[in-house]
C-alpha positions as CSV (number, residue, x, y, z in Angstrom):
1,M,90.7,139.2,-103.5
2,S,87.8,140.4,-101.7
3,D,89.5,140.0,-98.5
4,N,92.2,142.0,-99.4
5,S,90.2,145.0,-100.8
6,N,88.2,144.7,-97.7
7,Y,91.5,145.2,-95.6
8,K,92.3,148.3,-98.0
9,K,88.9,150.0,-97.3
10,K,89.4,149.4,-93.4
11,N,92.7,151.0,-93.4
12,E,91.7,154.1,-95.5
13,E,89.0,154.5,-92.9
14,F,91.6,155.2,-90.0
15,S,93.2,158.2,-89.4
16,D,97.1,158.8,-89.6
17,A,97.3,158.6,-85.6
18,E,95.5,155.2,-85.6
19,L,97.7,153.9,-88.4
20,S,100.9,154.6,-86.4
21,D,99.8,151.6,-84.3
22,I,99.2,149.5,-87.3
23,E,102.0,149.4,-89.8
24,K,102.7,152.3,-92.0
25,P,104.2,151.8,-95.5
26,R,107.9,152.7,-95.2
27,P,109.6,154.2,-98.3
28,K,112.2,152.1,-100.1
29,G,115.7,151.7,-99.1
30,K,114.9,152.5,-95.4
31,K,115.3,149.9,-92.7
32,P,112.7,149.9,-89.8
33,R,114.2,151.3,-86.7
34,K,114.4,149.2,-83.6
35,K,113.8,150.5,-80.2
36,K,117.0,151.1,-78.6
37,R,117.2,148.6,-75.4
38,R,119.5,150.0,-72.9
39,R,121.6,147.4,-71.2
40,K,122.2,147.7,-67.3
41,F,125.1,145.2,-67.2
42,Y,124.5,144.4,-63.3
43,F,126.9,141.4,-63.1
44,L,129.9,143.3,-65.1
45,R,129.2,146.2,-62.7
46,F,129.4,143.8,-59.7
47,L,132.5,142.2,-61.1
48,L,134.2,145.6,-61.5
49,F,133.2,146.6,-57.8
50,C,134.7,143.3,-56.8
51,L,138.0,143.9,-58.7
52,A,138.3,147.5,-57.4
53,C,137.9,146.4,-53.7
54,F,140.5,143.4,-54.4
55,L,143.0,146.0,-55.7
56,I,142.4,148.3,-52.9
57,Y,142.9,145.8,-50.3
58,K,146.1,144.4,-52.2
59,G,147.4,148.2,-52.4
60,M,146.9,148.7,-48.6
61,D,148.6,145.3,-47.9
62,S,151.7,146.2,-49.7
63,S,155.2,146.9,-48.4
64,Y,154.5,150.6,-49.5
65,F,152.5,151.0,-46.2
66,T,154.9,149.4,-43.6
67,V,155.8,151.4,-40.5
68,K,159.3,152.8,-41.0
69,N,159.4,155.9,-38.6
70,F,157.8,157.3,-35.4
71,K,157.2,160.9,-34.6
72,V,156.8,161.7,-30.9
73,S,156.0,165.2,-29.6
74,G,155.0,166.5,-26.4
75,N,157.1,164.7,-24.2
76,M,159.4,166.1,-21.5
77,F,159.9,163.4,-18.8
78,Y,160.3,160.4,-21.1
79,T,162.6,159.9,-24.2
80,P,160.9,159.0,-27.5
81,A,162.3,155.6,-27.5
82,Q,160.6,155.0,-23.9
83,I,157.4,156.0,-25.1
84,I,157.3,153.9,-28.4
85,D,158.3,150.9,-26.2
86,M,155.5,151.7,-23.8
87,S,153.0,151.8,-26.6
88,G,154.0,148.7,-28.1
89,L,154.2,149.7,-31.5
90,K,156.9,148.3,-33.8
91,T,158.3,149.1,-37.1
92,G,158.0,146.7,-40.0
93,V,154.4,146.1,-39.5
94,N,151.4,147.2,-42.0
95,L,150.1,150.4,-41.1
96,F,146.4,149.6,-41.5
97,F,146.2,145.8,-40.6
98,E,148.7,145.2,-38.1
99,T,148.9,148.6,-36.1
100,K,146.0,149.1,-33.6
101,T,146.3,152.6,-32.2
102,R,143.6,152.3,-29.5
103,P,145.3,149.5,-27.5
104,A,148.7,151.6,-27.8
105,R,147.0,154.6,-26.5
106,D,145.3,152.7,-23.6
107,K,148.9,151.5,-22.6
108,L,150.4,154.9,-22.6
109,L,147.5,156.3,-20.6
110,E,148.3,153.5,-17.9
111,D,151.4,155.5,-16.9
112,P,150.8,158.1,-14.3
113,Y,152.9,160.7,-15.9
114,I,151.0,160.6,-19.3
115,K,147.9,162.7,-19.3
116,L,146.7,162.6,-22.6
117,A,147.8,160.7,-25.7
118,D,146.8,160.6,-29.5
119,I,148.6,158.4,-32.1
120,R,147.7,158.9,-35.7
121,R,148.7,157.2,-38.9
122,R,150.5,159.3,-41.3
123,M,150.8,158.1,-44.7
124,P,152.7,156.2,-46.2
125,D,155.0,154.9,-43.3
126,I,154.8,157.3,-40.1
127,I,153.2,157.0,-37.0
128,E,152.7,160.2,-34.9
129,I,152.3,160.2,-31.4
130,N,151.3,163.3,-29.2
131,I,151.5,163.1,-25.6
132,T,150.9,165.5,-22.9
133,E,152.4,165.0,-19.6
134,R,151.3,165.7,-16.2
135,L,153.4,168.1,-14.1
136,E,154.7,167.1,-10.9
137,Y,153.9,169.5,-8.3
138,A,154.6,167.7,-5.0
139,A,156.8,164.5,-4.2
């Protein structure tokens, strides 16, 4: 008993601020509050990121993005079909993964009549070819 009475005397000597570090008596019926621990869920975020990347890849690889049309502009000497054949581009291939615009542009620029060539992808299924032809001044 003497130990218990000494403990109470020691607690009475402390101020309220010091008692907050020890243990304050709580009113009846109230449960002690737990500190909220914020969970970061790093692994779940990583899995969601991987899932999003996979869905984007599958969407880009779908048949919705296959080349169906070509738009050729700026041509005077060659027909649109000749320009498409010279570029090496084809219909029925994927717009993102199987269509390489830089090699097609380089093939077009090998021709002496073509001065500039610009090839762009237009969503969802069009490839647009803009060319500038050289004018013939002397033959």
